N, C-alpha and C positions, 0 to 999 in steps of 0.2 A: 490611458492604459497602455503598457508596453506591447510591442508587436507580439510577444509570445505569450501574453495574457498573465505574466507572473507580476504579482503586486504583495505588498505586505500581508494583505488579506488573503491572498491566493498564491502561496508559495509554491515553488517548484518541488513536487513530490520526489522527483528524481535525486535532488540533492540532500534530502531529508536523511537524518542519521539511520533510519530504518532500513534504507538501501545498502548500508555499510556493514551492518551487524552480520556476524557469522551465523546467525540464525534468522530465518525469513519471517518468523511468526508475527513480529510487530507490523511489518509492512503488510502481510496477509491480512491480519487484524483490521488495519486501517481500510483497506480496500473492501472487505467484506462488511464492516460495520460503521465505516465512516467516522467523522470527528463531529461530535455535537458542539453547538456553541458553547455549553458549559465546560467542555473539555478542551476547546481550542484557545490559543492565546490571542488576544485582542481581535476576537470575532472570526478567527479562522476556522472555517468549517469544510466538511467534504461529505457528500451523501454517501450512504452505504450501498453497496452493489451486491450485497448477498443474494437478493432476489432477482437481479437483472443479469448476472454473469455466472456462467458455469465455471466449475473447478479448473478447467483447462484455461479458460479465458483469463481468469484471475492469476494463474500460474504464468500465462504468456505475458501479462502486464509486469509482474514481478520480475520476471526473467529480463525483459526489455530494459527495465529501469536499472537493474543490476548491470547489464552488459553495457548499456549506453552511457550510464553516468558514473560509474565507479572504477572501471578497470579492475575490480577484483573477480576472483574465481567465480563461476556460476554456482548458485545453490543446486543441490541435487534433490531429486524426488519431489519437485515443487508440486506436482498435481496430487500426489499422495498427502502432502502436507497441508495444501488447502483443504482437502477432503477431511482430514483429521480436525482441523481447526473449525471448519463449518459444522461438524457434527458436534462440537462443544460450545454452542451458543452462550454468551455471557460469562466465559471463564478467560478473560484476557490475562 
């Protein structure tokens, strides 16, 4: 396994297209609800953090990935966006 832990089955979320979109919703959904085996490609999975992390913690992860991996402008009102998406379970 590479030093950074990135493999074909464990890709770098920071370079995922979700970090580059104008709207952070897709990335927030992935962090909240994970990626199930049936949704992942070639066995790519990610656990859901909906019950483990607060809105501000999820917003901080999204903010960090956006800032450190894309060079694109920061998303605004991330805490509120996470709260809105968390309130609407199952509406990807």
